[in-house]
Z-matrix of the N, CA and C atoms (Angstrom, degrees):
N
C 1 1.447
C 2 1.520 1 109.64
N 3 1.300 2 114.17 1 152.32
C 4 1.462 3 118.18 2 179.89
C 5 1.524 4 110.10 3 -84.78
N 6 1.299 5 114.69 4 160.18
C 7 1.459 6 119.90 5 -179.87
C 8 1.526 7 112.79 6 -83.78
N 9 1.335 8 117.51 7 -9.18
C 10 1.464 9 119.04 8 -177.45
C 11 1.525 10 110.00 9 -71.16
N 12 1.299 11 115.68 10 138.10
C 13 1.471 12 118.30 11 -179.61
C 14 1.527 13 109.94 12 -68.41
N 15 1.307 14 115.55 13 136.61
C 16 1.463 15 118.84 14 179.37
C 17 1.519 16 109.14 15 -90.39
N 18 1.302 17 114.63 16 149.17
C 19 1.457 18 119.40 17 178.85
C 20 1.523 19 109.54 18 -78.99
N 21 1.287 20 114.79 19 134.46
C 22 1.462 21 117.99 20 173.71
C 23 1.526 22 107.65 21 -78.99
N 24 1.316 23 115.52 22 166.58
C 25 1.463 24 119.27 23 178.27
C 26 1.527 25 110.74 24 -58.60
N 27 1.317 26 115.74 25 -38.50
C 28 1.466 27 120.05 26 -179.56
C 29 1.531 28 110.76 27 -64.32
N 30 1.335 29 117.10 28 -45.06
C 31 1.468 30 121.04 29 178.43
C 32 1.524 31 110.74 30 -61.27
N 33 1.316 32 115.72 31 -42.06
C 34 1.459 33 120.45 32 179.96
C 35 1.531 34 110.80 33 -63.39
N 36 1.311 35 116.80 34 -42.62
C 37 1.465 36 120.63 35 178.12
C 38 1.526 37 111.62 36 -63.84
N 39 1.321 38 116.53 37 -37.81
C 40 1.468 39 120.15 38 177.78
C 41 1.530 40 109.97 39 -63.68
N 42 1.325 41 117.50 40 -44.27
C 43 1.469 42 120.92 41 178.95
C 44 1.526 43 111.40 42 -63.21
N 45 1.321 44 116.23 43 -44.09
C 46 1.469 45 120.28 44 179.37
C 47 1.525 46 109.77 45 -62.76
N 48 1.317 47 116.52 46 -44.34
C 49 1.463 48 120.95 47 179.79
C 50 1.526 49 111.00 48 -60.02
N 51 1.325 50 116.90 49 -41.89
C 52 1.465 51 121.48 50 179.06
C 53 1.531 52 110.81 51 -63.87
N 54 1.317 53 117.33 52 -43.81
C 55 1.470 54 120.19 53 179.47
C 56 1.520 55 111.60 54 -65.91
N 57 1.317 56 117.13 55 -39.10
C 58 1.472 57 120.66 56 177.33
C 59 1.527 58 109.96 57 -63.44
N 60 1.317 59 117.19 58 -41.54
C 61 1.469 60 121.17 59 178.92
C 62 1.524 61 110.79 60 -61.57
N 63 1.329 62 116.99 61 -44.18
C 64 1.462 63 121.36 62 179.22
C 65 1.531 64 110.25 63 -63.96
N 66 1.323 65 117.06 64 -42.47
C 67 1.465 66 120.15 65 178.47
C 68 1.525 67 111.28 66 -62.54
N 69 1.324 68 116.94 67 -40.24
C 70 1.472 69 120.24 68 178.24
C 71 1.522 70 110.63 69 -63.21
N 72 1.328 71 117.18 70 -41.70
C 73 1.467 72 120.38 71 177.80
C 74 1.522 73 110.45 72 -62.49
N 75 1.329 74 117.27 73 -42.24
C 76 1.461 75 120.89 74 178.40
C 77 1.523 76 111.25 75 -62.67
N 78 1.322 77 117.31 76 -39.01
C 79 1.464 78 120.81 77 179.03
C 80 1.527 79 111.07 78 -64.50
N 81 1.332 80 116.97 79 -38.81
C 82 1.466 81 120.13 80 178.18
C 83 1.525 82 109.82 81 -63.03
N 84 1.326 83 116.58 82 -43.75
C 85 1.464 84 120.71 83 179.28
C 86 1.530 85 110.06 84 -62.40
N 87 1.325 86 117.47 85 -44.77
C 88 1.463 87 120.45 86 179.72
C 89 1.524 88 112.04 87 -64.13
N 90 1.329 89 117.39 88 -40.37
C 91 1.469 90 120.39 89 178.74
C 92 1.525 91 110.51 90 -64.04
N 93 1.330 92 117.54 91 -42.02
C 94 1.467 93 120.66 92 178.11
C 95 1.518 94 110.62 93 -61.50
N 96 1.335 95 116.90 94 -45.90
C 97 1.462 96 121.68 95 179.99
C 98 1.520 97 110.27 96 -61.12
N 99 1.331 98 116.44 97 -46.20
C 100 1.462 99 121.02 98 -178.57
C 101 1.529 100 110.56 99 -63.93
N 102 1.318 101 117.35 100 -41.35
C 103 1.460 102 121.18 101 179.39
C 104 1.519 103 112.26 102 -61.92
N 105 1.323 104 116.85 103 -41.96
C 106 1.470 105 120.60 104 179.34
C 107 1.519 106 110.48 105 -64.44
N 108 1.325 107 117.24 106 -41.41
C 109 1.461 108 119.95 107 -178.81
C 110 1.523 109 111.50 108 -72.21
N 111 1.333 110 117.56 109 -32.52
C 112 1.471 111 120.69 110 175.44
C 113 1.523 112 109.97 111 -63.58
N 114 1.332 113 117.28 112 -43.51
C 115 1.464 114 120.93 113 179.52
C 116 1.521 115 110.64 114 -63.70
N 117 1.317 116 117.08 115 -43.76
C 118 1.464 117 120.64 116 179.83
C 119 1.524 118 110.50 117 -62.57
N 120 1.318 119 117.28 118 -40.83
C 121 1.465 120 121.02 119 179.15
C 122 1.529 121 110.33 120 -64.46
N 123 1.318 122 117.31 121 -43.01
C 124 1.468 123 121.08 122 179.72
C 125 1.530 124 110.52 123 -62.83
N 126 1.325 125 117.17 124 -39.78
C 127 1.465 126 120.26 125 178.65
C 128 1.523 127 110.90 126 -65.67
N 129 1.333 128 117.63 127 -40.86
C 130 1.471 129 120.14 128 177.83
C 131 1.518 130 111.08 129 -63.38
N 132 1.334 131 116.37 130 -43.19
C 133 1.464 132 119.93 131 -179.64
C 134 1.527 133 110.59 132 -63.82
N 135 1.330 134 117.03 133 -41.20
C 136 1.463 135 120.83 134 179.52
C 137 1.530 136 110.01 135 -63.05
N 138 1.324 137 116.69 136 -42.32
C 139 1.459 138 121.36 137 179.95
C 140 1.522 139 110.36 138 -62.87
N 141 1.340 140 117.41 139 -46.56
C 142 1.461 141 120.11 140 -178.46
C 143 1.520 142 111.89 141 -68.45
N 144 1.330 143 117.75 142 -31.92
C 145 1.463 144 119.54 143 175.92
C 146 1.524 145 109.88 144 -66.30
N 147 1.317 146 117.73 145 -37.64
C 148 1.463 147 121.52 146 176.82
C 149 1.517 148 111.66 147 -65.63
N 150 1.328 149 116.79 148 -43.53
C 151 1.466 150 121.39 149 178.01
C 152 1.521 151 109.74 150 -62.88
N 153 1.316 152 116.75 151 -43.83
C 154 1.463 153 121.37 152 179.86
C 155 1.527 154 110.83 153 -62.25
N 156 1.323 155 116.93 154 -42.56
C 157 1.469 156 120.45 155 179.14
C 158 1.523 157 110.82 156 -65.03
N 159 1.326 158 116.72 157 -40.34
C 160 1.465 159 120.11 158 179.07
C 161 1.523 160 110.72 159 -64.49
N 162 1.322 161 116.90 160 -44.69
C 163 1.467 162 119.78 161 178.69
C 164 1.522 163 111.03 162 -64.41
N 165 1.305 164 117.07 163 -38.30
C 166 1.464 165 120.69 164 177.05
C 167 1.519 166 111.47 165 -63.85
N 168 1.324 167 116.96 166 -39.36
C 169 1.464 168 121.04 167 177.34
C 170 1.511 169 111.98 168 -65.17
N 171 1.319 170 116.62 169 -42.44
C 172 1.467 171 120.87 170 178.19
C 173 1.524 172 110.01 171 -64.42
N 174 1.324 173 116.78 172 -44.57
C 175 1.469 174 120.56 173 179.16
C 176 1.527 175 110.32 174 -62.70
N 177 1.320 176 117.74 175 -40.41
C 178 1.464 177 121.21 176 177.80
C 179 1.512 178 111.87 177 -64.40
N 180 1.328 179 116.47 178 -38.85
C 181 1.463 180 120.81 179 178.26
C 182 1.525 181 110.88 180 -61.78
N 183 1.343 182 116.50 181 -48.51
C 184 1.459 183 119.43 182 -179.81
C 185 1.523 184 111.55 183 -67.42
N 186 1.310 185 117.27 184 -34.82
C 187 1.465 186 120.15 185 177.73
C 188 1.524 187 110.14 186 -64.03
N 189 1.334 188 117.18 187 -38.71
C 190 1.467 189 119.33 188 179.61
C 191 1.524 190 111.23 189 -69.72
N 192 1.329 191 117.61 190 -33.23
C 193 1.469 192 120.44 191 178.06
C 194 1.527 193 109.83 192 -66.88
N 195 1.326 194 116.56 193 -48.06
C 196 1.466 195 119.78 194 -175.11
C 197 1.520 196 112.45 195 -76.38
N 198 1.313 197 117.65 196 -19.22
C 199 1.454 198 120.68 197 179.21
C 200 1.532 199 109.72 198 -73.50
N 201 1.315 200 117.23 199 -34.33
C 202 1.479 201 120.52 200 -177.07
C 203 1.462 202 110.35 201 -89.40
């Protein structure tokens, strides 16, 4: 037998529980980060859609002037 101390079932469960807790904390951090970036992306897309619509309206206005 080796001289290294073996982990009891209780010790092993404590280690597993600690690792699961750390993983859960990491998942919360990742979800928060992802949520913030999703919101920022949606705001950028909304802004560019507004700019695109405004430019399209201006182009349509000038097209109607020059068409007549």
